[in-house]
C-alpha positions in Angstrom: 0.0 0.0 0.0 1.4 3.4 -1.0 2.3 5.8 1.8 -0.2 8.5 2.6 1.1 12.0 2.0 0.4 14.5 4.8 0.0 18.2 4.3 0.1 20.8 7.1 -1.3 24.3 6.8 -3.0 26.9 9.0 -6.5 28.1 8.6 -7.6 31.7 9.1 -8.0 31.3 12.8 -4.6 29.7 13.4 -5.7 26.2 14.0 -3.3 23.5 12.9 -4.7 21.5 10.0 -3.4 18.1 9.1 -4.8 16.4 6.0 -4.1 12.8 5.1 -5.7 11.2 2.0 -9.4 11.4 2.7 -9.1 12.7 6.3 -9.0 16.2 7.8 -7.8 16.7 11.4 -8.3 20.0 13.3 -7.4 20.4 17.0 -7.4 16.7 17.5 -10.8 16.0 15.8 -11.1 14.2 12.5 -13.5 14.9 9.7 -13.9 13.1 6.4 -12.9 15.1 3.3 -14.5 15.1 -0.1 -12.8 14.3 -3.3 -13.0 17.2 -5.7 -15.0 16.7 -8.9 -13.5 19.4 -11.0 -9.9 18.4 -10.5 -8.0 15.4 -11.9 -4.4 14.2 -11.7 -2.2 13.8 -14.8 0.2 10.9 -15.3 2.8 12.7 -13.2 0.4 13.3 -10.3 -0.2 17.0 -10.9 -3.6 18.5 -10.3 -5.4 19.5 -13.5 -8.4 21.8 -13.3 -11.6 20.7 -15.2 -12.8 24.1 -16.2 -14.7 23.6 -19.4 -17.7 21.4 -20.4 -15.4 19.6 -22.8 -12.9 18.7 -20.1 -15.8 17.5 -17.9 -17.1 15.3 -20.7 -13.7 13.6 -20.8 -13.6 13.2 -17.1 -17.2 11.9 -17.0 -16.2 9.2 -19.6 -13.3 8.2 -17.4 -15.4 8.0 -14.3 -18.1 6.0 -16.1 -15.5 3.5 -17.3 -14.0 3.1 -13.8 -17.4 2.6 -12.2 -18.5 0.2 -14.9 -15.5 -2.0 -14.1 -16.5 -2.1 -10.4 -20.1 -2.9 -11.2 -18.8 -6.2 -12.5 -19.5 -8.2 -15.7 -22.9 -7.8 -17.2 -24.7 -10.9 -18.4 -24.2 -12.0 -22.0 -27.9 -12.3 -22.7 -29.9 -9.5 -24.3 -32.6 -7.6 -22.5 -36.0 -9.5 -22.6 -38.8 -7.9 -24.7 -40.6 -5.1 -22.8 -43.9 -6.9 -22.4 -45.8 -7.6 -19.2 -48.6 -9.8 -17.8 -51.4 -8.3 -15.7 -52.2 -10.4 -12.6 -54.7 -8.1 -11.0 -56.5 -4.9 -11.8 -58.5 -2.6 -9.6 -60.0 0.8 -10.0 -59.9 3.5 -7.3 -61.0 7.2 -7.5 -57.3 8.2 -7.9 -55.9 5.6 -10.3 -56.2 2.3 -11.9 -54.0 -0.2 -10.1 -52.4 -3.0 -12.0 -50.2 -5.7 -10.5 -48.0 -6.7 -13.4 -45.1 -9.1 -14.1 -42.3 -8.7 -16.6 -38.9 -10.4 -17.2 -35.6 -8.8 -16.4 -33.6 -11.9 -17.3 -34.6 -15.1 -19.1 -36.8 -16.9 -16.7 -36.6 -14.2 -14.0 -39.9 -12.3 -13.5 -40.4 -9.1 -11.5 -43.7 -8.1 -10.1 -44.6 -4.4 -9.8 -47.4 -2.0 -9.0 -48.4 0.0 -12.0 -50.7 3.0 -11.2 -52.4 4.9 -14.0 -54.3 8.1 -13.0 -57.3 9.0 -15.1 -56.4 10.7 -18.3 -57.9 14.0 -17.2 -55.7 14.0 -14.1 -52.4 13.0 -15.7 -49.6 15.4 -15.7 -48.5 15.4 -19.3 -48.2 11.6 -19.2 -45.1 11.9 -17.0 -44.1 8.7 -15.3 -41.9 7.9 -12.2 -40.1 4.7 -11.4 -40.4 4.3 -7.6 -37.7 2.3 -5.8 -38.3 1.0 -2.3 -36.0 0.8 0.6 -34.7 -2.2 2.6 -38.2 -3.2 3.9 -39.6 -6.7 4.1 -42.7 -5.3 2.4 -40.6 -4.4 -0.6 -42.7 -3.0 -3.5 -45.8 -3.0 -1.2 -44.3 -0.1 0.8 -45.1 2.0 -2.3 -48.8 1.3 -1.6 -48.6 2.4 2.0 -47.9 -1.0 3.7 -45.1 -1.3 6.3 -44.7 0.3 9.7 -42.8 3.5 8.6 -44.7 6.4 7.0 -43.7 8.4 4.0 -42.3 5.5 1.9 -45.3 5.3 -0.4 -43.9 7.2 -3.4 -45.9 5.1 -5.9 -49.3 5.9 -4.3 -48.3 9.5 -3.3 -47.2 10.5 -6.8 -50.0 8.7 -8.6 -52.5 10.7 -6.6 -50.9 13.8 -7.9 -51.2 12.7 -11.6 -48.0 10.8 -12.3 -48.0 7.3 -13.8 -45.9 5.2 -11.4 -44.2 1.9 -11.5 -43.0 0.2 -8.3 -41.1 -3.1 -8.7 -39.6 -5.5 -6.2 -35.9 -5.0 -5.8 -33.7 -8.0 -6.5 -33.6 -10.4 -3.6 -36.7 -9.0 -2.0 -40.4 -9.3 -2.0 -41.8 -11.9 -4.4 -38.4 -12.3 -6.0 -36.6 -13.9 -3.1 -36.7 -17.7 -3.0 -38.6 -19.3 -0.2 -36.5 -19.8 3.0 -34.0 -17.2 2.1 -33.7 -14.1 4.3 -34.9 -10.9 2.6 -32.1 -9.0 0.9 -29.7 -12.0 1.2 -27.9 -11.6 -2.1 -26.3 -15.1 -2.1 -28.8 -16.6 -4.7 -27.9 -13.7 -7.0 -24.2 -14.3 -6.7 -24.6 -18.0 -7.2 -26.0 -17.1 -10.6 -23.8 -14.2 -11.4 -20.5 -14.5 -9.4 -18.7 -11.8 -11.5 -21.5 -9.2 -11.4 -22.6 -7.0 -8.5 -25.9 -6.2 -6.8 -25.5 -2.6 -7.9 -24.9 -3.6 -11.5 -28.0 -5.8 -11.2 -30.1 -3.0 -9.7 -29.2 -0.7 -12.7 -30.0 -3.5 -15.2 -33.4 -4.1 -13.5 -34.1 -0.4 -13.4 -33.4 -0.2 -17.2 -35.8 -3.0 -17.8 -38.5 -1.1 -15.8 -37.9 2.0 -17.9 -38.3 -0.3 -21.0 -41.8 -1.2 -19.7 -42.7 2.5 -19.1 -41.5 3.5 -22.6 -43.7 1.0 -24.3 -46.8 2.3 -22.6 -47.2 4.7 -25.4 -50.9 5.7 -24.6 -50.1 6.5 -21.0 -46.4 7.5 -20.8 -44.4 10.2 -22.6 -40.9 8.5 -22.9 -39.3 12.0 -22.7 -40.9 12.5 -19.3 -39.6 9.7 -17.1 -38.2 10.2 -13.6 -37.0 8.0 -10.7 -37.3 8.3 -7.0 -36.5 6.3 -3.9 -35.6 6.3 -0.2 -32.5 4.7 1.3 -31.7 1.6 -0.8 -34.1 3.1 -3.4 -32.4 6.5 -2.9 -29.0 5.4 -4.0 -30.6 3.1 -6.5 -32.2 6.1 -8.1 -28.8 7.8 -8.3 -27.1 4.8 -9.9 -29.8 4.2 -12.4 -30.0 7.8 -13.5 -26.2 7.9 -13.9 -26.3 5.1 -16.4 -29.7 5.5 -18.2 -30.1 8.8 -20.0 -33.8 8.1 -20.5 -34.2 9.2 -16.8 -34.8 13.0 -17.1 -35.2 13.6 -13.3 -33.8 11.8 -10.3 -34.7 12.2 -6.6 -32.8 10.5 -3.8 -34.1 10.5 -0.3 -31.5 9.5 2.4 -29.4 7.6 -0.2 -26.2 9.6 -0.7 -23.1 9.3 1.4 -19.3 9.4 1.0 -16.8 6.5 1.5 -13.6 8.5 2.0 -12.8 8.3 5.7 -16.1 6.8 6.6 -15.9 4.0 9.2 -19.1 2.4 8.0 -18.1 2.1 4.4 -17.6 -1.7 4.8 -21.3 -2.0 4.7 -21.0 -1.4 1.0 -18.7 -4.3 0.5 -19.6 -6.8 3.3 -19.1 -10.5 2.6 -22.6 -11.7 3.8 -26.2 -10.8 3.4 -26.6 -7.8 1.0 -23.4 -7.3 -0.9 -23.3 -4.1 -2.9 -19.9 -3.9 -4.6 -17.8 -7.1 -4.0 -14.8 -5.7 -5.9 -14.5 -2.8 -3.4 -14.0 -5.0 -0.4 -10.2 -5.4 -0.6 -9.8 -1.7 -1.4 -11.8 -0.8 1.8 -10.0 -3.4 3.9 -6.6 -2.3 2.9 -7.5 1.4 2.9 -6.3 1.8 -0.6 -7.0 4.7 -2.9 -10.7 4.7 -3.8 -11.3 4.2 -7.5 -14.4 6.4 -7.1 -16.7 7.8 -4.5 -20.5 8.0 -4.4 -20.8 11.7 -5.3 -18.7 10.9 -8.4 -21.3 8.4 -9.3 -24.0 11.0 -8.8 -22.1 13.5 -10.9 -22.7 11.3 -14.0 -26.4 12.5 -13.8 -25.5 16.1 -14.8 -26.9 18.0 -16.5 -30.2 16.2 -16.1 -32.3 17.3 -13.1 -31.2 15.9 -9.7 -32.6 16.5 -6.2 -30.9 15.1 -3.2 -32.6 15.0 0.2 -30.6 14.0 3.3 -31.0 14.0 7.1 -28.1 15.6 8.9 -28.7 13.4 11.9 -29.0 10.2 9.8 -26.8 7.6 11.5 -27.1 5.1 8.7 -24.0 6.4 7.0 -21.9 7.2 10.1 -19.8 10.4 9.9 -20.6 11.3 6.3 -23.3 13.8 7.4 -20.5 16.2 8.1 -19.5 16.0 4.4 -22.9 16.6 2.9 -22.6 20.4 2.5 -19.3 20.0 0.7 -20.7 17.1 -1.4 -23.5 19.4 -2.5 -21.1 22.1 -3.4 -19.0 19.8 -5.5 -22.1 18.6 -7.4 -23.4 22.1 -7.8 -20.0 23.1 -9.3 -20.4 20.5 -12.1 -24.0 21.6 -12.9 -22.9 25.2 -12.9 -20.0 24.4 -15.2 -22.5 22.8 -17.6 -24.9 25.8 -17.4 -27.5 23.7 -15.6 -27.3 25.1 -12.1 -31.1 25.3 -11.8 -31.4 21.6 -12.4 -29.6 20.7 -9.2 -31.0 21.0 -5.7 -29.6 19.9 -2.3 -32.0 19.8 0.7 -30.6 19.0 4.1 -32.9 18.7 7.1 -32.3 18.1 10.7 -34.0 14.7 11.2 -32.6 11.3 10.6 -33.2 8.4 8.1 -36.8 9.4 7.5 -39.3 10.8 5.0 -41.1 13.8 6.6 -44.1 15.1 4.8 -42.2 18.2 3.7 -39.7 16.0 1.9 -42.4 14.2 0.1 -43.9 17.6 -1.0 -40.6 18.9 -2.1 -39.9 15.7 -4.2 -43.3 16.0 -5.9 -42.8 19.6 -6.7 -39.3 18.9 -8.1 -40.6 16.1 -10.3 -43.5 18.3 -11.5 -41.1 21.2 -12.3 -38.8 19.1 -14.5 -41.1 16.5 -15.9 -44.2 18.5 -16.5 -43.6 22.2 -16.8 
C-alpha cells in the first residue's frame, strides 16, 4: 500500500490542520474530506483543473468507465422484450391499479405495481419509477404498507397525476426464494458471481424503464423520472447515472461518501446484501478509492437531480459532516454545464426518514422538471 502524504497548513483562525488522504484533522478532531469533482491528476500526479464542459465530458467518460468496471461483468444475454402480464386490476378514485409481471432476465420475473391516474388528471403523461428501501414489504411499501410512514412514493405521486411503476428490488419481496432471508444476495451471486448487486439494480431499473417506454398511450418517454428512499435512494442515483432516459432523479437519504467513513464496509460486506464485491479489498486495505458515491452522482449532470438528506442520519456514520461539501461539489459540475437550476440539495435536521415536507418537495421537483 502506498504511503499517505500528509500536508500541514494553517486556517484563518490559526488552528493547525493536518490532511491525510481522505481525512482532515483539526485540533485533534477528525472529519472526512470530499474528493473534488473538477480536479484530476495527470500521469505525473499533478492536479489539472476541469474548467470547461469539454474537459468535464472527458472526465465523465473516465469516471463512467471506472465505475462500470467495479459494477462487474454484465450478463451475456440480451434484455428481454418489454412486455408484461397483468395479474390483478382494480380501479380507485385516484388511479387504476395493475399488479404486473415482466422479465428482467430469461426466466426471472419481476412483479410491480403500475398505477395509472385517469387521463384528465395525468400530468403530461409523465411517469416515475419508484424504488423501495430495505423493507420486508418491498414494493408494497409504495402502496402504504409497512410500519414506517412516507415511503409510499408510488401511491403518493399517482394521486398527484404521475403514472408510477413500483417493482420489487432483486432479492426482496416476491423475487426472493422461499426460505432465504430478505435482501440476502447469495442466490444472485450463485447465478452471477462476477457481477454485482448494484450492477443488477441498474440492469433491472433499465428493464423497468423499458416497460414504461412501451406504454405509449399512458407515458411520454421524454418525461420519465426515478425516486427512492435509502436503498431506493442510491438506487435512483445509480440508475439515472447510467440511463439517460431518466430525465429527473430524486434521492431520499441515499447519498453518502466513502472516503474516511468507518461504515463504508457495509457497501462491500461479505454476507447478506453485498453491494460492490470488488471494493472489499480496497476498503479493507485502505487503498486509494477508485471512485466515491458523489462521483457516481455527478454522472447524472446536466439532467435534473434533487438530493434529500437528514443531517442526523446515523445510517451512514460520519458522512453527514461531508454533505454540504458534497452538495457544493455537485453544484459546481452543474454550474460548469450551465444547468445550475437543475440541481437541488436539501438537508434537514431529522434522521433516516421521510417527513411530509420531503415528500412535498420531491413531488414539486418532479413536476417542475417532468411536467412544466
